[in-house]
C-alpha positions in Angstrom: -194.8 18.3 16.4 -194.4 16.9 20.0 -195.8 18.6 23.0 -193.3 20.8 24.8 -193.8 18.9 28.1 -193.2 15.6 26.5 -190.2 13.6 27.8 -187.1 14.2 25.7 -185.2 11.2 24.4 -181.8 10.4 26.1 -179.0 11.8 24.0 -176.4 9.7 25.7 -177.1 6.2 26.9 -174.8 4.5 29.4 -173.5 2.2 26.7 -172.5 5.2 24.5 -170.8 6.9 27.5 -168.8 3.7 28.3 -167.8 3.3 24.7 -166.7 7.0 24.5 -164.7 6.6 27.8 -163.0 3.4 26.5 -162.1 5.1 23.2 -160.8 8.2 25.0 -158.8 6.2 27.5 -157.3 4.1 24.7 -156.2 7.2 22.8 -154.9 8.7 26.0 -152.8 5.6 26.9 -151.2 5.4 23.5 -150.6 9.2 23.4 -149.2 9.1 26.9 -146.8 6.3 26.0 -145.5 8.2 23.0 -145.3 11.5 25.0 -143.6 9.8 27.9 -141.0 8.1 25.7 -140.0 11.5 24.2 -140.1 13.3 27.5 -138.2 10.5 29.2 -135.4 10.6 26.7 -135.1 14.3 27.2 -135.2 13.8 30.9 -132.6 11.1 30.8 -130.3 13.3 28.9 -130.9 16.2 31.3 -130.4 13.9 34.3 -127.2 12.6 32.7 -126.0 16.1 32.4 -126.9 16.9 36.0 -125.2 13.7 37.2 -122.1 14.4 35.2 -121.9 18.0 36.3 -122.5 17.1 40.0 -119.9 14.3 39.8 -117.4 16.7 38.1 -118.0 19.3 40.8 -117.4 16.7 43.6 -114.2 15.4 42.0 -113.0 19.0 41.4 -113.6 19.7 45.1 -111.8 16.5 46.0 -108.8 17.4 43.9 -108.8 21.0 45.2 -109.0 19.8 48.8 -106.3 17.2 48.3 -104.0 20.0 47.0 -105.2 22.5 49.5 -104.4 20.3 52.5 -100.8 20.0 51.3 -100.6 23.7 50.4 -101.7 24.8 53.9 -99.1 22.5 55.5 -96.4 23.7 53.1 -97.2 27.4 53.6 -96.4 27.2 57.3 -93.2 25.3 56.6 -92.0 27.9 54.0 -92.5 30.6 56.6 -90.4 28.7 59.0 -87.6 28.0 56.5 -87.4 31.6 55.6 -86.3 32.7 59.0 -84.4 29.7 60.4 -82.7 26.5 59.6 -84.4 23.8 61.7 -82.6 20.8 63.1 -82.6 17.9 60.6 -84.0 15.3 63.0 -86.8 17.5 64.3 -87.8 18.9 60.9 -87.7 15.4 59.3 -90.0 14.2 62.1 -92.4 17.0 61.4 -92.3 16.1 57.7 -93.1 12.5 58.5 -96.0 13.5 60.7 -97.4 15.6 57.9 -97.0 12.8 55.4 -98.7 10.4 57.8 -101.6 12.8 58.4 -102.2 13.4 54.6 -102.5 10.1 52.8 -102.1 11.7 49.4 -98.5 12.6 50.2 -95.8 10.0 49.2 -92.9 12.2 50.2 -92.4 15.7 51.5 -89.1 17.4 51.7 -86.8 20.3 51.1 -84.2 20.8 48.3 -81.3 23.2 48.7 -80.3 25.8 46.1 -78.1 23.2 44.5 -80.8 20.7 44.0 -79.9 18.3 46.8 -82.4 17.1 49.5 -81.6 18.5 52.9 -84.9 17.4 54.6 -87.2 14.5 53.8 -90.1 12.5 55.2 -88.5 9.4 53.8 -86.8 6.9 56.2 -83.5 7.7 54.6 -82.5 11.0 53.0 -82.5 10.3 49.1 -79.2 11.2 47.3 -80.8 12.2 44.0 -80.1 15.7 42.7 -83.2 17.5 41.3 -81.6 20.6 39.9 -82.7 19.6 36.4 -86.4 19.2 37.2 -88.7 21.8 35.7 -90.3 22.8 38.9 -86.9 23.4 40.5 -85.8 25.6 37.6 -89.0 27.5 37.7 -88.7 28.4 41.4 -85.0 29.2 41.0 -85.5 31.6 38.2 -88.7 33.3 39.4 -89.5 34.9 42.8 -93.1 33.7 42.4 -94.1 32.2 45.8 -97.3 30.5 44.7 -97.8 26.8 44.7 -96.5 25.0 41.5 -98.1 21.8 40.2 -95.8 19.9 37.9 -96.6 17.6 35.0 -96.4 13.9 35.8 -92.8 12.9 36.4 -91.2 9.5 36.9 -90.0 9.5 40.5 -86.3 8.9 40.9 -87.0 7.5 44.4 -89.9 5.1 43.6 -89.9 4.8 39.8 -93.7 5.6 39.8 -95.5 8.4 37.9 -95.7 11.3 40.4 -97.1 14.8 40.6 -94.9 17.3 42.5 -96.4 20.2 44.4 -93.7 22.7 45.3 -93.2 26.2 46.8 -90.1 28.4 46.6 -88.2 29.0 49.8 -87.1 32.6 49.9 -84.5 33.7 52.4 -84.9 36.9 54.4 -82.7 38.8 52.0 -84.9 37.7 49.1 -82.5 35.2 47.6 -83.4 31.7 46.5 -83.2 29.3 49.4 -84.4 26.1 47.8 -87.7 24.3 47.2 -90.2 22.7 49.5 -92.0 19.9 47.7 -94.6 17.2 48.2 -95.3 14.3 45.8 -98.6 12.6 45.0 -98.4 9.3 43.2 -100.8 8.4 40.4 -102.1 5.5 42.5 -103.8 7.9 44.9 -106.2 9.2 42.1 -106.5 5.8 40.5 -107.7 4.2 43.8 -110.2 7.1 44.4 -111.6 7.2 40.8 -112.0 3.4 40.4 -114.4 3.3 43.4 -117.2 4.9 41.2 -117.6 1.7 39.2 -118.5 3.3 35.8 -118.9 1.3 32.6 -115.9 0.1 30.6 -115.8 3.2 28.4 -116.3 5.9 30.9 -113.4 8.2 31.9 -112.3 10.6 34.5 -109.4 13.0 33.8 -107.5 15.4 36.0 -105.5 18.0 34.1 -103.8 21.3 34.5 -105.2 24.5 33.1 -102.6 24.5 30.4 -103.9 21.1 29.1 -101.3 18.8 30.5 -103.1 15.6 31.8 -102.2 14.8 35.4 -104.3 11.6 35.7 -106.7 9.7 33.6 -108.8 6.7 34.7 -109.2 3.9 33.7 -106.7 4.2 30.7 -103.9 5.6 32.8 -102.6 7.7 29.9 -100.5 10.2 31.9 -98.9 13.3 30.3 -101.0 13.2 27.2 -102.2 16.7 26.2 -105.8 17.5 25.2 -106.8 19.3 22.0 -106.1 23.0 21.5 -109.8 23.8 21.3 -110.6 22.0 24.6 -107.6 23.8 26.2 -109.0 27.1 25.1 -112.4 26.2 26.5 -111.2 25.2 30.0 -109.2 28.4 30.2 -112.2 30.5 29.2 -115.0 28.8 31.2 -115.0 27.5 34.8 -117.5 24.7 33.9 -118.8 23.1 30.7 -120.8 20.2 29.2 -120.7 19.0 25.7 -121.0 16.0 23.4 -117.5 15.2 22.1 -115.2 12.5 20.9 -112.8 11.3 23.5 -109.1 11.7 22.7 -108.3 8.6 24.7 -110.5 6.0 23.1 -112.2 7.8 20.1 -115.7 7.2 21.4 -118.5 9.7 21.3 -119.3 10.7 24.9 -121.0 13.3 27.0 -118.2 15.3 28.7 -118.5 17.6 31.7 -115.6 19.6 33.1 -115.1 22.0 36.1 -112.1 24.0 37.1 -111.1 23.8 40.8 -111.9 26.9 42.7 -108.4 27.6 44.1 -105.9 25.9 41.8 -105.2 25.8 38.1 -106.5 22.2 37.7 -109.6 20.9 35.9 -111.5 17.6 36.3 -113.5 16.0 33.4 -116.0 13.2 33.5 -117.0 11.5 30.3 -119.8 8.9 29.9 -120.7 7.1 26.6 -124.1 8.1 25.2 -125.3 4.5 25.3 -124.6 4.4 29.1 -126.4 7.7 29.7 -129.5 6.4 27.9 -129.4 2.8 29.2 -132.0 3.3 31.8 -134.3 5.0 29.3 -134.1 2.0 27.0 -135.0 -0.3 29.9 -137.9 2.0 30.9 -139.3 2.1 27.4 -139.5 -1.7 27.3 -141.2 -1.7 30.7 -143.7 1.0 29.5 -144.7 -1.1 26.5 -145.4 -4.0 28.8 -147.4 -1.8 31.2 -149.4 -0.3 28.2 -150.6 -3.7 27.2 -151.6 -4.5 30.8 -153.3 -1.1 31.0 -155.3 -1.5 27.9 -156.7 -4.8 29.3 -157.6 -2.9 32.5 -159.5 -0.3 30.4 -161.8 -3.1 29.2 -162.4 -4.2 32.8 -162.9 -0.6 33.8 -165.6 -0.2 31.2 -167.6 -3.1 32.7 -167.4 -1.6 36.2 -168.1 1.9 35.1 -171.8 1.4 34.6 -172.2 0.1 38.1 -170.2 3.0 39.5 -172.7 5.5 37.9 -175.6 4.1 39.9 -173.6 4.1 43.1 -172.3 7.7 42.8 -175.9 8.9 42.1 -177.1 7.4 45.3 -174.2 8.9 47.3 -174.8 12.3 45.8 -178.4 12.2 46.8 -177.5 11.3 50.4 -174.9 14.2 50.5 -177.5 16.7 49.4 -179.9 15.6 52.2 -177.2 15.8 54.9 -176.0 19.2 53.8 -179.4 20.7 54.3 -179.6 19.3 57.8 -176.1 20.4 58.8 -176.6 24.0 57.5 -179.5 24.5 59.8 -177.4 23.6 62.8 -174.3 25.6 61.9 -175.5 28.9 60.6 -176.1 30.3 64.1 -172.8 29.4 65.7 -170.0 31.9 66.1 -167.2 29.4 65.4 -167.0 27.8 61.9 -168.6 24.4 61.6 -167.4 22.3 58.8 -168.3 18.9 57.4 -165.7 16.8 55.5 -165.9 13.6 53.6 -163.3 10.9 54.5 -161.0 12.3 51.7 -161.0 15.8 53.3 -163.3 17.5 50.8 -165.7 20.2 52.2 -169.3 19.0 52.3 -170.6 21.9 54.4 -169.2 25.2 55.8 -171.1 27.5 58.1 -171.5 31.2 57.3 -169.2 32.3 60.1 -166.2 31.4 57.8 -166.6 34.8 56.2 -165.7 36.5 59.5 -162.6 34.4 60.2 -161.2 33.6 56.7 -163.0 36.2 54.5 -164.3 33.4 52.2 -167.8 32.5 51.2 -169.0 29.0 52.1 -169.8 28.2 48.5 -166.2 28.9 47.4 -165.0 26.0 49.7 -167.6 23.3 48.9 -166.1 20.4 47.0 -162.5 21.5 47.6 -160.0 19.6 49.7 -159.4 21.1 53.1 -155.7 20.4 52.7 -155.5 23.1 50.0 -156.0 25.7 52.7 -153.5 24.3 55.2 -150.1 25.9 55.4 -147.4 23.5 53.9 -145.5 23.5 57.1 -148.5 21.9 59.0 -149.9 19.5 56.3 -148.3 16.5 58.0 -149.8 17.4 61.4 -153.3 17.8 60.1 -153.0 14.6 58.0 -151.7 12.6 61.0 -154.5 13.8 63.2 -157.1 12.9 60.5 -155.6 9.4 60.1 -155.9 8.8 63.9 -159.7 9.1 63.8 -160.5 5.4 64.2 -163.6 5.4 66.5 -166.6 7.5 67.5 -165.1 8.4 71.0 -162.0 10.0 69.6 -161.7 13.8 69.3 -158.6 15.4 67.8 -157.4 18.9 68.2 -154.9 20.6 65.9 -153.6 24.1 65.6 -152.3 25.2 62.1 -151.9 28.1 59.9 -154.3 28.8 57.0 -154.8 31.5 54.5 -157.5 34.3 54.3 -159.0 35.3 51.0 -156.6 38.2 50.8 -153.6 35.9 51.1 -152.7 36.8 54.8 -152.0 34.0 57.2 -154.1 33.2 60.3 -153.7 30.6 63.1 -156.7 28.5 63.7 -157.6 25.6 66.1 -159.9 22.8 65.0 -161.6 20.1 67.0 -163.0 17.3 64.9 -164.4 13.8 65.2 -166.1 11.1 63.2 -169.8 12.0 62.4 -171.2 9.4 60.1 -171.5 5.6 59.5 -172.2 3.6 56.4 -173.8 0.2 55.9 -170.4 -1.5 56.2 -169.8 0.4 59.5 -167.0 2.6 58.2 -167.0 6.3 59.0 -167.6 8.4 55.9 -167.8 12.0 57.3 -165.9 14.2 59.7 -167.4 17.2 61.6 -165.2 19.9 63.0 -165.4 23.3 64.8 -162.8 25.9 63.8 -161.9 29.1 65.7 -159.3 31.9 65.3 -156.3 31.6 67.7 -153.9 34.0 66.0 -153.6 36.4 69.0 -153.0 33.6 71.4 -150.3 32.0 69.2 -148.7 35.4 68.8 -148.3 35.8 72.5 -147.0 32.2 72.9 -144.4 32.7 70.1 -143.2 36.0 71.7 -142.8 34.2 75.1 -141.0 31.2 73.5 -138.7 33.5 71.5 -137.8 35.4 74.7 -137.1 32.2 76.6 -134.9 30.9 73.8 -133.0 34.2 73.6 -132.5 34.2 77.4 -131.2 30.6 77.3 -128.7 31.5 74.5 -127.5 34.6 76.5 -127.0 32.4 79.5 -124.8 29.8 77.8 -123.0 31.7 75.0 -120.1 34.2 75.0 -121.4 37.3 73.3 -118.1 38.3 71.6 -116.9 35.0 70.2 -120.2 33.1 69.9 -118.5 30.1 71.7 -119.9 28.6 74.9 -119.2 30.7 77.9 -117.4 29.9 81.2 -120.7 28.9 82.9 -121.4 26.3 80.1 -117.8 25.0 80.3 -117.9 24.6 84.1 -121.2 22.7 83.8 -120.0 20.4 80.9 -116.6 19.4 82.2 -117.7 17.5 85.3 -120.5 15.8 83.3 -118.2 14.7 80.5 -115.4 13.6 83.0 -118.0 11.4 84.8 -119.4 9.8 81.6 -116.2 9.3 79.7 -113.4 6.9 80.4 -111.4 8.6 77.6 -111.4 12.4 77.5 -108.9 15.1 76.7 -108.8 18.9 77.5 -107.0 21.6 75.6 -106.3 25.0 77.2 -105.1 27.7 74.8 -104.1 31.3 75.2 -103.3 34.0 72.6 -99.7 35.0 72.9 -98.8 38.6 73.8 -102.4 39.6 73.7 -102.1 42.4 76.3 -99.3 44.0 74.1 -101.5 43.4 71.1 -104.4 45.4 72.7 -102.0 48.1 73.9 -100.6 48.7 70.4 -103.5 47.8 68.1 -106.5 49.0 70.3 -109.3 47.1 71.9 -111.5 47.0 68.7 -108.6 45.2 67.0 -108.3 43.0 70.0 -112.0 42.0 69.9 -111.7 41.2 66.2 -108.6 39.1 66.9 -110.6 37.1 69.6 -113.4 36.6 67.1 -111.1 35.3 64.4 -109.3 32.9 66.7 -112.7 31.7 68.0 -113.8 31.0 64.4 -110.7 28.8 64.0 -111.6 26.9 67.2 -115.2 26.6 66.2 -114.2 25.2 62.7 -112.0 22.6 64.4 -114.8 21.3 66.6 -117.9 21.7 64.3 -119.8 18.5 63.7 -118.0 16.7 66.6 -118.8 15.9 70.2 -116.2 18.5 71.3 -117.2 21.6 73.2 -115.3 24.9 72.7 -115.6 27.7 75.3 -114.1 31.0 76.1 -112.5 30.4 79.4 -111.7 34.0 80.2 -110.1 37.0 78.5 -107.9 35.6 75.7 -108.0 32.1 77.1 -110.1 29.3 75.6 -110.8 25.7 76.6 -111.9 22.7 74.4 -113.3 19.5 75.9 -112.7 16.5 73.6 -114.8 13.5 74.8 -113.6 10.1 73.6 -110.3 11.6 72.3 -106.9 10.4 73.4 -103.7 12.4 74.0 -102.1 11.9 70.5 -105.3 12.8 68.7 -105.8 15.8 70.9 -102.3 17.0 70.1 -103.1 16.8 66.4 -106.2 18.9 66.9 -104.1 21.4 68.9 -101.4 21.6 66.3 -104.0 22.1 63.5 -105.5 25.0 65.3 -102.1 26.5 66.1 -101.0 26.4 62.5 -104.3 27.7 61.2 -104.2 30.7 63.6 -100.7 31.5 62.5 -101.7 31.3 58.9 -104.3 34.0 59.6 -101.3 36.4 59.5 -102.8 38.8 62.0 -100.1 41.4 62.6 -98.7 41.5 66.2 -95.5 43.5 66.5 -95.0 42.1 70.0 -94.8 38.5 68.7 -91.6 36.8 67.7 -92.8 36.1 64.2 -94.8 39.4 63.9 -98.1 37.6 63.7 -100.7 36.5 66.3 -100.0 32.9 67.6 -101.4 30.7 70.3 -99.9 28.4 73.0 -101.7 25.2 74.0 -101.7 22.8 76.9 -103.2 19.3 76.5 -104.2 16.9 79.3 -105.8 13.5 78.9 -107.5 11.5 81.6 -105.4 8.7 83.1 -105.8 6.2 85.9 -104.1 8.7 88.2 -106.5 11.6 87.3 -108.7 11.9 90.4 -111.3 14.4 89.0 -112.1 17.1 86.4 -110.4 19.7 88.6 -107.1 17.8 88.4 -107.5 17.4 84.7 -108.0 21.1 84.3 -105.0 21.8 86.4 -102.8 19.5 84.3 -103.9 21.3 81.1 -103.3 24.6 82.7 -99.8 23.6 83.8 -99.1 22.4 80.2 -100.3 25.7 78.8 -98.0 27.7 80.9 -95.1 25.3 80.1 -95.8 26.1 76.4 -95.5 29.8 77.2 -92.3 29.1 79.1 -90.8 27.3 76.1 -91.3 30.4 74.0 -95.0 30.3 73.0 -96.5 29.3 69.7 -96.4 25.6 70.6 -98.4 22.8 72.2 -97.3 20.9 75.2 -98.7 17.6 76.6 -99.2 17.4 80.3 -97.9 13.9 80.3 -94.5 15.3 79.2 -94.1 17.4 82.4 -92.1 16.1 85.4 -94.1 16.8 88.6 -95.1 20.4 89.4 -91.7 21.9 88.5 -93.2 24.3 86.0 -96.3 25.4 87.8 -94.7 28.6 89.1 -94.6 30.0 85.6 -98.2 30.9 85.4 -98.0 34.4 86.5 -94.7 35.1 84.8 -96.0 34.1 81.3 -99.6 35.1 81.6 
């Protein structure tokens, strides 16, 4: 029996360890390859579903917005036709402007109760009678005032497949007054869908909720109905995804659909299974090639592993010696002294860390310092660490970290390089950490107060738009910097009477709603919208000419009217706005003159009966300037 102090034989030689590592890594690589192939296929199918659902959602929104833009324009026209019969030339001009502004519209017009066109955006008024069309009969026989979307029809004007959007025109006495319609040709959707460059067997379908196909790309099979089962599904669910057989080409595909949020239309996107998994097949071939390379690397790794064992043992011995030396220096300092390796792992932490972070030093040793940095400040700490390039550089960073109980605390650290290896590369970083939570708290409170004061100084409290001070500061600057600039002055019609009859609280709410329309019209642009005073607003449009400014003004005017805020004092019984537009010209001397021109145009709009927009360039001299007080 051997003596108990005799040297025990080595159970594991370096050769055995290397062989075990090579075997384990080989098994790991093969297992990883199989696992990755299975997971990648599942991921590819999931990604395909996400892509199809996202694309379906985007196309449904596109279809909805395409219809909504027309619906908004038609809504205002139907209200106009209910109470008056506009002049043909003026109303046709308005229809042409609407068709020009909305590229999806081929023609927009009005059909009288007998089926004949009385207004049209076409160059010449078509002579076709549409009394036999289904949408006309539907509006004639039903008082329903909602938007009607027809099945694809062959246009008698162009001969092309066309979708008709229509609204019933109801007279003041409730009788049938005709139909306001707008047409969208199939080419509009074909051109949009073909830009996605799918494979030859993919498909995009736009259909009504009752199953009638409005558009299908790329086959172009209009007016073909879907199966009864699918029709029931789209009527029951807003969105869906399934593996199905296409009724258009008979291929098995992954199909996603989504119903538009505001209209009874549905968009479907279908991709063949082979196309969805094409990337997975390519990745699988690449993975097999990489696996062969990796196995060769494992053999090379086994050769280098033995040398790495000796090197790591030497480094570990050096670290133990340095740790003892640093601990002696740091235990008596109030601030936390830390020592990190070049990868950010703790080599030493002084005892004072318990006071600041409530953690024991041994709990941190060997862990990465980045684990304890708040995610919002990781980039700052990593950047400062990477900038330590020489022994004279000292970096200071403030960041949030976590105490042992999970609470957050602000700390400041000063650190620099503190070691050098045989190849003259730094291998250690020493730092001093202190708690600056109270200081940061006072700084944050002061900054928040300054930001709030700045906002109060430049923003109108009621409407959340810029205030008069901001406008007076911005207009001279923009006039100086811009060769092309326009200014819109607008005023809420009969607002004093509205306040007198509805009360000041209703008046404030009216101002807020009109301000939201103005804000929506200028969001994400260089324009500046401000409350000029009372119920008057001003909009600076840098880089915008007179005609484009008029389009902006008209859009806001129609949108405010569509809010349908009751105002008994107004001609139409709802709140409306009047607008004056002025654009810089060679004769405009300064911003004051530009403001005066817009102001004159505004009060000319009020003189003309309100609820309209007037260009300053259309006024002759100062003949209308006296109307300001009268129509205020």
